[in-house]
GUTOR-368990 format. One line per 5 residues: number of its first residue (from 1); for each residue y, z, x of N, C-alpha, C, O, CB. Coordinates in Angstrom, 2 decimals. Glycine has a CB too. Layout:
<nodes>
NUM) Y,Z,X,Y,Z,X,Y,Z,X,Y,Z,X,Y,Z,X ~ ...
</nodes>
This chain:
<nodes>
1) -29.27,-1.75,90.19,-28.26,-1.63,89.18,-28.88,-1.11,87.92,-29.54,-1.84,87.17,-27.57,-2.96,88.94 ~ -28.68,0.09,87.69,-29.20,0.72,86.50,-28.12,0.85,85.45,-26.94,0.58,85.68,-29.77,2.08,86.83 ~ -28.55,1.27,84.33,-27.60,1.47,83.23,-26.90,2.78,83.43,-27.48,3.76,83.89,-28.30,1.44,81.87 ~ -25.65,2.78,83.08,-24.88,4.02,83.20,-25.22,4.94,82.05,-25.21,4.53,80.89,-23.36,3.73,83.24 ~ -25.50,6.17,82.37,-25.82,7.17,81.37,-24.79,8.26,81.49,-24.57,8.83,82.56,-27.26,7.72,81.53
6) -24.15,8.55,80.37,-23.16,9.62,80.37,-23.85,10.90,79.97,-24.58,10.95,78.98,-21.97,9.31,79.43 ~ -23.61,11.91,80.72,-24.17,13.20,80.38,-23.03,14.13,80.04,-21.94,14.06,80.60,-25.02,13.76,81.53 ~ -23.33,15.01,79.09,-22.33,15.97,78.70,-22.21,17.02,79.77,-23.18,17.35,80.46,-22.68,16.61,77.35 ~ -21.05,17.54,79.90,-20.92,18.63,80.88,-21.77,19.82,80.46,-21.91,20.07,79.26,-19.45,19.06,81.04 ~ -22.30,20.49,81.34,-23.16,21.62,81.07,-24.54,21.37,81.64,-25.33,22.31,81.74,-23.25,21.90,79.58
11) -24.84,20.19,82.01,-26.04,19.85,82.71,-27.31,19.86,81.92,-28.37,19.61,82.49,-26.20,20.73,83.80 ~ -27.29,20.12,80.64,-28.51,20.15,79.86,-28.97,18.73,79.59,-28.20,17.89,79.13,-28.31,20.91,78.54 ~ -30.22,18.49,79.86,-30.77,17.15,79.63,-31.61,17.10,78.37,-32.18,16.06,78.04,-31.59,16.70,80.83 ~ -31.71,18.23,77.65,-32.46,18.23,76.41,-31.70,17.45,75.34,-30.48,17.47,75.23,-32.73,19.66,75.94 ~ -32.49,16.78,74.58,-31.87,16.09,73.45,-31.91,17.00,72.24,-32.92,17.62,71.93,-32.59,14.74,73.15
16) -30.80,17.05,71.61,-30.73,17.84,70.38,-30.58,16.90,69.20,-29.82,15.93,69.22,-29.55,18.86,70.44 ~ -31.31,17.23,68.20,-31.16,16.44,66.99,-30.05,17.03,66.14,-29.98,18.24,65.90,-32.49,16.38,66.19 ~ -29.22,16.15,65.72,-28.15,16.60,64.83,-28.58,16.37,63.39,-29.10,15.31,63.05,-26.81,15.86,65.13 ~ -28.36,17.34,62.60,-28.65,17.17,61.17,-27.36,16.70,60.51,-26.35,17.41,60.45,-29.18,18.52,60.52 ~ -27.42,15.52,60.03,-26.23,14.98,59.37,-26.43,15.02,57.87,-27.47,14.64,57.34,-25.94,13.54,59.84
21) -25.44,15.47,57.23,-25.47,15.52,55.77,-24.70,14.32,55.23,-23.75,13.83,55.85,-24.86,16.85,55.23 ~ -25.14,13.87,54.09,-24.46,12.72,53.48,-23.06,13.15,53.04,-22.90,14.12,52.30,-25.26,12.16,52.28 ~ -22.10,12.43,53.51,-20.71,12.72,53.15,-20.42,12.13,51.77,-20.90,11.04,51.44,-19.73,12.15,54.22 ~ -19.64,12.84,50.96,-19.30,12.27,49.66,-18.43,11.02,49.84,-17.57,10.96,50.72,-18.56,13.32,48.78 ~ -18.66,10.04,48.98,-17.92,8.80,49.07,-16.53,9.01,48.48,-16.40,9.49,47.35,-18.67,7.66,48.35
26) -15.51,8.66,49.21,-14.15,8.90,48.74,-13.53,7.66,48.10,-12.36,7.69,47.72,-13.28,9.36,49.89 ~ -14.28,6.60,47.97,-13.78,5.39,47.35,-14.48,5.16,46.02,-15.66,5.46,45.87,-13.98,4.18,48.28 ~ -13.73,4.64,45.08,-14.30,4.34,43.77,-14.61,2.84,43.72,-13.77,2.01,44.05,-13.32,4.75,42.62 ~ -15.80,2.53,43.30,-16.20,1.14,43.17,-15.75,0.66,41.80,-16.33,1.07,40.79,-17.75,0.96,43.37 ~ -14.75,-0.19,41.74,-14.18,-0.63,40.47,-14.86,-1.88,39.91,-14.54,-2.31,38.80,-12.71,-0.89,40.63
31) -15.76,-2.46,40.64,-16.40,-3.70,40.19,-17.12,-3.52,38.85,-16.97,-4.38,37.99,-17.39,-4.18,41.24 ~ -17.90,-2.46,38.63,-18.54,-2.30,37.31,-17.52,-2.14,36.19,-17.74,-2.62,35.08,-19.47,-1.11,37.33 ~ -16.41,-1.45,36.48,-15.38,-1.29,35.45,-14.76,-2.63,35.09,-14.54,-2.91,33.91,-14.29,-0.31,35.93 ~ -14.49,-3.44,36.06,-13.92,-4.76,35.82,-14.89,-5.62,35.03,-14.48,-6.34,34.12,-13.54,-5.45,37.14 ~ -16.17,-5.55,35.36,-17.17,-6.32,34.64,-17.22,-5.91,33.17,-17.25,-6.77,32.28,-18.56,-6.13,35.27
36) -17.21,-4.62,32.91,-17.25,-4.13,31.53,-15.99,-4.57,30.78,-16.08,-5.00,29.63,-17.38,-2.59,31.49 ~ -14.84,-4.48,31.41,-13.59,-4.85,30.75,-13.56,-6.35,30.45,-13.05,-6.75,29.40,-12.38,-4.47,31.63 ~ -14.08,-7.17,31.33,-14.11,-8.61,31.07,-15.05,-8.94,29.91,-14.74,-9.81,29.09,-14.55,-9.37,32.32 ~ -16.17,-8.24,29.83,-17.08,-8.46,28.71,-16.42,-8.05,27.40,-16.52,-8.76,26.40,-18.41,-7.67,28.92 ~ -15.73,-6.91,27.40,-15.03,-6.47,26.19,-13.92,-7.45,25.81,-13.73,-7.73,24.63,-14.44,-5.07,26.39
41) -13.21,-7.97,26.78,-12.16,-8.94,26.51,-12.73,-10.18,25.84,-12.15,-10.69,24.88,-11.44,-9.32,27.81 ~ -13.85,-10.66,26.33,-14.47,-11.84,25.74,-14.95,-11.55,24.32,-14.80,-12.39,23.43,-15.65,-12.32,26.61 ~ -15.51,-10.38,24.11,-15.98,-10.01,22.77,-14.81,-9.98,21.79,-14.92,-10.51,20.69,-16.68,-8.64,22.80 ~ -13.69,-9.37,22.19,-12.55,-9.29,21.29,-11.90,-10.65,21.08,-11.38,-10.92,19.99,-11.52,-8.31,21.83 ~ -11.92,-11.50,22.08,-11.35,-12.84,21.91,-12.17,-13.66,20.93,-11.62,-14.47,20.17,-11.26,-13.57,23.26
46) -13.48,-13.47,20.93,-14.34,-14.20,20.00,-14.26,-13.58,18.60,-14.27,-14.31,17.61,-15.80,-14.20,20.50 ~ -14.17,-12.27,18.52,-14.20,-11.59,17.22,-12.86,-11.62,16.49,-12.85,-11.55,15.26,-14.63,-10.17,17.41 ~ -11.74,-11.71,17.19,-10.42,-11.63,16.56,-10.20,-12.73,15.51,-9.71,-12.40,14.42,-9.34,-11.73,17.61 ~ -10.53,-13.98,15.76,-10.32,-14.97,14.70,-11.19,-14.74,13.47,-10.84,-15.19,12.37,-10.59,-16.35,15.24 ~ -12.30,-14.06,13.63,-13.19,-13.80,12.50,-12.66,-12.68,11.61,-13.11,-12.54,10.48,-14.57,-13.45,12.99
51) -11.72,-11.89,12.11,-11.21,-10.75,11.36,-10.10,-11.13,10.40,-9.72,-10.31,9.56,-10.72,-9.70,12.30 ~ -9.56,-12.32,10.48,-8.49,-12.72,9.58,-9.05,-12.91,8.19,-10.07,-13.56,7.98,-7.79,-14.01,10.07 ~ -8.34,-12.30,7.23,-8.77,-12.40,5.85,-8.30,-13.74,5.32,-7.14,-14.12,5.50,-8.20,-11.21,4.98 ~ -9.17,-14.45,4.68,-8.72,-15.71,4.14,-9.74,-16.41,3.29,-10.95,-16.25,3.43,-8.31,-16.59,5.23 ~ -9.19,-17.20,2.42,-9.96,-18.07,1.58,-9.62,-19.47,2.07,-8.44,-19.75,2.31,-9.65,-17.86,0.03
56) -10.57,-20.35,2.23,-10.25,-21.67,2.77,-9.35,-22.47,1.82,-9.78,-22.87,0.74,-11.53,-22.45,3.06 ~ -8.11,-22.69,2.24,-7.17,-23.53,1.50,-6.50,-24.47,2.49,-6.42,-24.17,3.69,-6.11,-22.67,0.73 ~ -6.03,-25.58,2.00,-5.33,-26.56,2.82,-3.84,-26.23,2.74,-3.17,-26.64,1.79,-5.62,-28.04,2.36 ~ -3.32,-25.49,3.72,-1.93,-25.07,3.70,-1.01,-26.23,4.04,-1.34,-27.07,4.88,-1.70,-23.91,4.68 ~ 0.16,-26.28,3.38,1.11,-27.32,3.75,1.70,-27.00,5.13,1.75,-25.84,5.54,2.24,-27.44,2.69
61) 2.15,-28.03,5.83,2.71,-27.86,7.16,4.22,-27.83,7.08,4.83,-28.64,6.37,2.23,-28.98,8.11 ~ 4.85,-26.90,7.82,6.32,-26.82,7.89,6.72,-26.58,9.33,5.88,-26.32,10.20,6.87,-25.68,6.97 ~ 8.02,-26.66,9.57,8.55,-26.41,10.90,9.06,-24.98,11.04,9.69,-24.66,12.04,9.67,-27.40,11.22 ~ 8.82,-24.13,10.06,9.30,-22.75,10.07,8.55,-21.92,11.10,7.39,-22.19,11.40,9.17,-22.12,8.69 ~ 9.23,-20.91,11.63,8.61,-20.01,12.61,7.82,-18.91,11.92,7.83,-18.79,10.70,9.67,-19.41,13.51
66) 7.15,-18.12,12.71,6.32,-17.04,12.20,7.17,-15.82,11.86,8.22,-15.61,12.45,5.23,-16.65,13.21 ~ 6.70,-15.03,10.88,7.37,-13.80,10.51,6.97,-12.68,11.46,5.87,-12.70,12.01,7.05,-13.41,9.07 ~ 7.85,-11.68,11.66,7.45,-10.54,12.48,6.36,-9.74,11.77,6.31,-9.70,10.54,8.66,-9.64,12.80 ~ 5.50,-9.11,12.55,4.36,-8.39,11.97,4.68,-6.91,11.80,5.51,-6.35,12.52,3.11,-8.56,12.85 ~ 4.01,-6.28,10.84,4.14,-4.85,10.58,2.95,-4.12,11.15,1.99,-4.74,11.62,4.27,-4.57,9.07
71) 3.02,-2.80,11.12,1.89,-1.98,11.56,0.76,-2.01,10.53,-0.41,-1.97,10.89,2.35,-0.53,11.81 ~ 1.13,-2.08,9.25,0.16,-2.05,8.17,-0.43,-3.45,7.97,0.27,-4.45,8.13,0.80,-1.53,6.86 ~ -1.71,-3.52,7.62,-2.34,-4.82,7.38,-1.65,-5.48,6.20,-1.50,-4.86,5.14,-3.87,-4.68,7.12 ~ -1.23,-6.72,6.34,-0.48,-7.36,5.26,-1.38,-7.68,4.07,-2.55,-8.02,4.22,0.19,-8.62,5.76 ~ -0.79,-7.57,2.89,-1.49,-7.96,1.67,-1.37,-9.47,1.55,-0.28,-10.03,1.71,-0.90,-7.23,0.41
76) -2.47,-10.13,1.26,-2.47,-11.59,1.15,-2.94,-11.98,-0.24,-4.00,-11.56,-0.70,-3.36,-12.23,2.24 ~ -2.12,-12.80,-0.90,-2.48,-13.37,-2.20,-2.63,-14.86,-1.99,-1.76,-15.51,-1.42,-1.40,-13.04,-3.31 ~ -3.75,-15.42,-2.46,-4.07,-16.83,-2.24,-4.23,-17.55,-3.57,-4.86,-17.04,-4.49,-5.35,-16.98,-1.39 ~ -3.64,-18.75,-3.64,-3.85,-19.63,-4.79,-4.67,-20.80,-4.28,-4.21,-21.57,-3.43,-2.47,-20.10,-5.44 ~ -5.88,-20.94,-4.79,-6.77,-22.00,-4.31,-6.42,-23.33,-4.97,-5.59,-23.37,-5.88,-8.25,-21.64,-4.59
81) -7.05,-24.40,-4.52,-6.78,-25.73,-5.06,-7.17,-25.81,-6.54,-6.58,-26.59,-7.29,-7.56,-26.79,-4.26 ~ -8.14,-25.01,-6.96,-8.55,-24.99,-8.37,-7.60,-24.18,-9.23,-7.69,-24.22,-10.46,-9.95,-24.43,-8.49 ~ -6.67,-23.44,-8.61,-5.69,-22.64,-9.35,-6.07,-21.19,-9.50,-5.31,-20.43,-10.11,-5.50,-23.23,-10.70 ~ -7.20,-20.76,-8.96,-7.57,-19.35,-9.08,-6.76,-18.51,-8.10,-6.35,-18.99,-7.04,-9.08,-19.17,-8.83 ~ -6.55,-17.27,-8.45,-5.74,-16.34,-7.66,-6.66,-15.30,-7.05,-7.52,-14.74,-7.72,-4.63,-15.67,-8.53
86) -6.45,-15.05,-5.75,-7.27,-14.06,-5.05,-6.36,-13.10,-4.31,-5.44,-13.51,-3.60,-8.26,-14.73,-4.07 ~ -6.62,-11.81,-4.49,-5.93,-10.78,-3.72,-6.88,-10.41,-2.59,-7.99,-9.94,-2.82,-5.55,-9.51,-4.62 ~ -6.41,-10.64,-1.34,-7.26,-10.59,-0.16,-8.42,-11.56,-0.39,-8.20,-12.77,-0.29,-7.79,-9.13,0.11 ~ -9.62,-11.10,-0.68,-10.74,-12.02,-0.96,-11.32,-11.81,-2.35,-12.35,-12.40,-2.68,-11.83,-11.84,0.09 ~ -10.67,-10.98,-3.17,-11.17,-10.68,-4.50,-10.47,-11.56,-5.53,-9.25,-11.54,-5.64,-10.97,-9.20,-4.84
91) -11.25,-12.32,-6.28,-10.67,-13.18,-7.31,-10.15,-12.33,-8.46,-10.80,-11.37,-8.88,-11.70,-14.23,-7.83 ~ -8.97,-12.69,-8.95,-8.30,-11.92,-9.99,-7.84,-12.86,-11.09,-7.30,-13.93,-10.82,-7.10,-11.13,-9.41 ~ -8.05,-12.46,-12.33,-7.57,-13.25,-13.46,-6.06,-13.13,-13.56,-5.48,-12.12,-13.13,-8.24,-12.80,-14.79 ~ -5.42,-14.15,-14.12,-3.95,-14.17,-14.21,-3.38,-13.01,-15.01,-2.33,-12.49,-14.65,-3.49,-15.46,-14.82 ~ -4.06,-12.59,-16.09,-3.54,-11.50,-16.90,-3.75,-10.13,-16.26,-3.12,-9.16,-16.67,-4.19,-11.52,-18.28
96) -4.62,-10.04,-15.26,-4.86,-8.77,-14.56,-4.04,-8.66,-13.27,-4.08,-7.62,-12.60,-6.34,-8.63,-14.24 ~ -3.31,-9.70,-12.92,-2.63,-9.74,-11.62,-1.55,-8.68,-11.50,-1.53,-7.94,-10.52,-2.03,-11.11,-11.39 ~ -0.65,-8.58,-12.46,0.47,-7.63,-12.35,-0.01,-6.19,-12.34,0.46,-5.42,-11.50,1.46,-7.84,-13.51 ~ -0.93,-5.75,-13.22,-1.41,-4.36,-13.12,-2.08,-4.04,-11.78,-1.90,-2.95,-11.24,-2.38,-4.07,-14.25 ~ -2.86,-4.99,-11.25,-3.51,-4.74,-9.96,-2.47,-4.65,-8.84,-2.59,-3.82,-7.94,-4.53,-5.85,-9.64
101) -1.46,-5.51,-8.91,-0.41,-5.48,-7.88,0.38,-4.17,-7.94,0.74,-3.62,-6.90,0.54,-6.67,-8.05 ~ 0.65,-3.68,-9.14,1.35,-2.39,-9.27,0.53,-1.25,-8.67,1.07,-0.37,-8.01,1.67,-2.09,-10.75 ~ -0.78,-1.28,-8.92,-1.65,-0.24,-8.36,-1.69,-0.32,-6.83,-1.68,0.70,-6.15,-3.08,-0.38,-8.94 ~ -1.72,-1.53,-6.31,-1.73,-1.70,-4.85,-0.40,-1.28,-4.26,-0.36,-0.62,-3.22,-2.04,-3.17,-4.47 ~ 0.71,-1.65,-4.92,2.04,-1.30,-4.42,2.26,0.20,-4.39,2.98,0.71,-3.53,3.12,-1.97,-5.28
106) 1.64,0.94,-5.32,1.79,2.39,-5.35,1.11,3.04,-4.14,1.52,4.13,-3.72,1.20,2.96,-6.64 ~ 0.11,2.41,-3.57,-0.63,2.99,-2.44,-0.11,2.52,-1.08,-0.49,3.09,-0.06,-2.08,2.65,-2.56 ~ 0.74,1.51,-1.05,1.20,0.92,0.21,2.60,1.43,0.55,3.37,1.80,-0.33,1.20,-0.61,0.14 ~ 2.90,1.43,1.84,4.24,1.81,2.29,5.14,0.58,2.41,6.37,0.70,2.32,4.17,2.55,3.63 ~ 4.55,-0.58,2.62,5.32,-1.80,2.81,5.29,-2.63,1.53,4.28,-2.67,0.82,4.76,-2.62,3.99
111) 6.41,-3.30,1.24,6.45,-4.19,0.08,6.27,-5.65,0.48,6.56,-6.55,-0.29,7.78,-4.01,-0.67 ~ 5.78,-5.87,1.70,5.57,-7.23,2.19,4.22,-7.75,1.71,3.21,-7.05,1.74,5.63,-7.27,3.74 ~ 4.24,-8.99,1.25,3.03,-9.68,0.82,3.12,-11.11,1.30,4.19,-11.71,1.31,2.86,-9.61,-0.74 ~ 1.97,-11.67,1.71,1.91,-13.05,2.15,1.26,-13.87,1.04,0.18,-13.53,0.56,1.14,-13.19,3.49 ~ 1.93,-14.94,0.65,1.43,-15.82,-0.40,0.94,-17.11,0.26,1.71,-17.83,0.89,2.53,-16.12,-1.47
116) -0.34,-17.38,0.09,-0.95,-18.61,0.60,-1.31,-19.46,-0.61,-1.96,-18.99,-1.54,-2.23,-18.30,1.49 ~ -0.87,-20.71,-0.58,-1.18,-21.61,-1.68,-1.63,-22.94,-1.11,-1.06,-23.44,-0.14,0.03,-21.80,-2.63 ~ -2.65,-23.51,-1.72,-3.11,-24.83,-1.32,-1.98,-25.83,-1.55,-1.20,-25.68,-2.49,-4.40,-25.25,-2.10 ~ -1.89,-26.84,-0.71,-0.82,-27.83,-0.81,-0.88,-28.64,-2.08,0.13,-29.23,-2.48,-0.87,-28.74,0.36 ~ -2.03,-28.70,-2.73,-2.16,-29.49,-3.96,-1.80,-28.69,-5.21,-1.79,-29.24,-6.31,-3.58,-30.01,-4.09
121) -1.50,-27.40,-5.07,-1.14,-26.56,-6.21,0.28,-26.91,-6.65,1.17,-27.01,-5.81,-1.26,-25.03,-5.86 ~ 0.50,-27.11,-7.96,1.86,-27.44,-8.42,2.85,-26.31,-8.11,2.49,-25.13,-8.09,1.85,-27.72,-9.94 ~ 4.08,-26.70,-7.88,5.15,-25.75,-7.54,5.33,-24.72,-8.65,5.61,-23.55,-8.36,6.47,-26.50,-7.30 ~ 5.17,-25.13,-9.90,5.31,-24.21,-11.03,4.31,-23.06,-10.92,4.67,-21.91,-11.19,5.12,-24.96,-12.35 ~ 3.08,-23.36,-10.55,2.05,-22.31,-10.43,2.41,-21.32,-9.32,2.22,-20.12,-9.46,0.66,-22.94,-10.16
126) 2.93,-21.84,-8.21,3.33,-20.98,-7.09,4.46,-20.06,-7.54,4.46,-18.87,-7.20,3.76,-21.82,-5.86 ~ 5.43,-20.59,-8.29,6.55,-19.78,-8.76,6.10,-18.74,-9.78,6.65,-17.64,-9.82,7.64,-20.67,-9.37 ~ 5.11,-19.06,-10.60,4.57,-18.08,-11.55,3.95,-16.91,-10.80,4.16,-15.75,-11.17,3.52,-18.74,-12.48 ~ 3.20,-17.21,-9.77,2.57,-16.14,-8.99,3.63,-15.34,-8.23,3.51,-14.12,-8.11,1.53,-16.72,-7.99 ~ 4.66,-16.01,-7.73,5.75,-15.27,-7.06,6.46,-14.33,-8.04,6.84,-13.22,-7.66,6.76,-16.25,-6.45
131) 6.64,-14.77,-9.27,7.22,-13.90,-10.29,6.33,-12.70,-10.57,6.83,-11.59,-10.75,7.47,-14.67,-11.57 ~ 5.02,-12.93,-10.61,4.07,-11.83,-10.83,4.10,-10.85,-9.65,4.01,-9.64,-9.85,2.64,-12.38,-11.05 ~ 4.22,-11.38,-8.43,4.31,-10.51,-7.25,5.55,-9.64,-7.33,5.50,-8.44,-7.03,4.33,-11.35,-5.95 ~ 6.67,-10.23,-7.73,7.91,-9.46,-7.86,7.78,-8.42,-8.96,8.23,-7.29,-8.78,9.09,-10.40,-8.15 ~ 7.19,-8.78,-10.09,6.99,-7.83,-11.19,6.00,-6.74,-10.79,6.06,-5.63,-11.33,6.50,-8.55,-12.44
136) 5.10,-7.04,-9.88,4.11,-6.06,-9.43,4.64,-5.11,-8.37,3.92,-4.20,-7.96,2.91,-6.76,-8.90 ~ 5.89,-5.28,-7.92,6.49,-4.35,-6.97,6.62,-4.87,-5.55,6.96,-4.12,-4.64,5.69,-3.11,-6.94 ~ 6.36,-6.15,-5.35,6.48,-6.74,-4.02,7.67,-7.69,-3.99,7.64,-8.77,-4.59,5.16,-7.49,-3.62 ~ 8.72,-7.27,-3.30,9.93,-8.09,-3.24,10.06,-8.84,-1.92,10.88,-9.75,-1.80,11.16,-7.22,-3.45 ~ 9.26,-8.48,-0.94,9.30,-9.13,0.37,8.12,-10.09,0.46,7.05,-9.71,0.93,9.27,-8.08,1.54
141) 8.33,-11.32,0.00,7.25,-12.30,-0.10,7.40,-13.32,1.02,8.45,-13.94,1.16,7.25,-13.00,-1.48 ~ 6.34,-13.49,1.80,6.33,-14.50,2.86,5.37,-15.62,2.47,4.22,-15.37,2.13,5.93,-13.89,4.22 ~ 5.86,-16.86,2.53,5.03,-18.01,2.21,4.33,-18.46,3.48,4.99,-18.73,4.48,5.86,-19.16,1.59 ~ 3.02,-18.54,3.47,2.22,-18.89,4.64,2.00,-20.40,4.66,1.57,-21.00,3.68,0.85,-18.13,4.63 ~ 2.32,-21.01,5.81,2.11,-22.44,6.00,1.49,-22.66,7.37,1.44,-21.74,8.19,3.44,-23.23,5.85
146) 1.03,-23.87,7.61,0.59,-24.25,8.95,1.79,-24.79,9.71,2.72,-25.33,9.11,-0.56,-25.32,8.89 ~ 1.78,-24.63,11.01,2.88,-25.12,11.83,2.70,-26.60,12.12,1.61,-27.15,11.98,2.98,-24.33,13.15 ~ 3.78,-27.23,12.52,3.70,-28.62,12.94,4.02,-29.62,11.86,3.70,-30.80,12.01,2.36,-28.90,13.46 ~ 4.66,-29.21,10.77,4.99,-30.14,9.71,6.30,-30.85,9.97,6.96,-30.60,10.98,5.05,-29.41,8.39 ~ 6.69,-31.72,9.05,7.94,-32.47,9.23,9.16,-31.59,9.02,9.10,-30.57,8.33,7.98,-33.66,8.27
151) 10.27,-32.00,9.63,11.54,-31.31,9.46,12.46,-32.19,8.64,12.15,-33.36,8.40,12.19,-30.96,10.84 ~ 13.60,-31.65,8.20,14.52,-32.41,7.37,15.22,-33.53,8.14,15.70,-34.48,7.53,15.54,-31.49,6.77 ~ 15.29,-33.42,9.45,15.95,-34.47,10.22,14.98,-35.61,10.58,15.34,-36.49,11.36,16.56,-33.89,11.49 ~ 13.77,-35.59,10.04,12.84,-36.69,10.23,11.93,-36.56,11.42,11.02,-37.37,11.59,13.59,-37.93,10.35 ~ 12.14,-35.56,12.25,11.26,-35.38,13.41,10.03,-34.60,13.00,10.05,-33.83,12.04,11.99,-34.64,14.56
156) 8.96,-34.81,13.74,7.71,-34.09,13.50,7.82,-32.73,14.17,8.20,-32.65,15.34,6.47,-34.89,14.04 ~ 7.50,-31.64,13.45,7.62,-30.29,13.99,6.70,-30.03,15.16,7.03,-29.23,16.04,7.34,-29.29,12.93 ~ 5.53,-30.68,15.19,4.58,-30.48,16.29,5.15,-31.06,17.58,5.03,-30.44,18.64,3.21,-31.12,15.97 ~ 5.77,-32.24,17.50,6.34,-32.84,18.70,7.56,-32.06,19.15,7.83,-31.95,20.34,6.72,-34.30,18.44 ~ 8.31,-31.51,18.17,9.51,-30.74,18.50,9.13,-29.47,19.24,9.84,-29.07,20.16,10.30,-30.40,17.23
161) 8.02,-28.82,18.84,7.59,-27.59,19.50,7.10,-27.83,20.91,7.16,-26.93,21.74,6.50,-26.94,18.70 ~ 6.63,-29.05,21.21,6.13,-29.35,22.55,7.26,-29.50,23.56,7.05,-29.33,24.76,5.29,-30.62,22.52 ~ 8.48,-29.81,23.08,9.60,-29.99,23.99,10.16,-28.66,24.48,10.82,-28.61,25.52,10.69,-30.78,23.31 ~ 9.90,-27.59,23.74,10.52,-26.31,24.07,9.83,-25.60,25.17,10.24,-24.50,25.56,10.55,-25.43,22.89
</nodes>
C-alpha cells in the first residue's frame, strides 16, 4: 500500500519550480487606526476640562438648566469673593470695565456674555456689573451657576435631576 501520487497529464515527471510573486494585500488592517483614535480620544477627554476659562469662585447652586451654546467662544466676566472683576482671566478695574467691554463688543459678532459671581458677593455688586455689561454693549447676559441647588417648591435640584 503505497501513497497515491497524482500525475499531471502529459507524462512529464520533471518537477518545475513555480515562481510566485507576492500578491498585494487587499485588506486594510484597521487595528493601528483604532489604537491611534483611542489614544486621541483619551487625550482630548483629559485636556477638555483644562481648556475652560475660569477663575476659582464658589458658584451658587440653582435648579436652572444650561443655556444653548454658540459657535463663538463665550465672553466670561467673573466677580471674585474679594469683589474684583475679571474679563476672561484678566483683572479689570471697575472704572475701566465699560470702555473695555465696548472695545470687546465692537470685535465680537455675539452679544452673549456669561457672568460668574461668587455666592458671597452682595447682590448689589452683581447688579452693578450687569449694568456695566449692558452699558458696554452686551444685552444677552447669562448668569452661571452650579447645578443641583434648591428649587422653590422645597425639593433639592440634584435629587430632582436623578429622577428624570
